[in-house]
N, C-alpha and C positions, 0 to 999 in steps of 0.2 A: 504494500500500500504506500502511496505517496501522498504527503500532506504538505501544503504550502502555507506558510505564515507570512503575513504582511505586517512588518513592524515599522510604524510610521517614523520613529526616531530611534534608530538602532544605537545611538551613542549614549542613551540614558543608562544609568546604573541598573535599572530594572531589566532593560532589554539585554544588556551585556550579561547580567547574571543568568537570565533565562537561557541565552545562547550557550553559555558555559555549562549550565546544568544539562541541557539537551545533549551537548557533546560528550558529557561524562557517562551517559547511558550506553551500555554495551550493545543494545539491540537497535540503536538508531545511528544513522549517518547524517551529518549535517552538511549541507552544501549551501554556501552563501553566494548569492548573485544579486547584482543590482539590476532592477528592471528599468529599461530605458524606453520611454514613450516617444515615438518619432514626432517631429515637429508638425508634420502634416496631420497627424491624428489629434494633436493638441489644438490645432487650428479648427478642425471640424467641431470639437467640443466647444471652443470659444464662440464659433459662429452659431451653434445651436443655443447656447446660453443667451447670446445677444438677441436671437429671434424669438425668445419666449414671450408669450403674451400673458402677463400676470393676471389680467382680468378674466382669463379662461380657467384659472386654477380653481379647484374645488376646495371647499372648506373641510378641514380634516374631521371635525366633529360630525358634519353631515355625512361624510364618507363612512365613518365608523358606524353611524346609525343605520345606514343602508346595508352594510355588511352584516350587522346583527339580525336583520330581518330575514 
């Protein structure tokens, strides 16, 4: 089985301690790699955010009530 963890800030003491602990387990292998998001993909996301129409958003409380029904 393969499990991927996304650690937002791997330089914190908590993150470093977790990584060291995981490395100490004999049944796990830890492979650290940085995920690079291409500029073209970042631009697509920026474009989509810019084109959002907030007026079309639904109220979260209304959505929850609809789901409950």
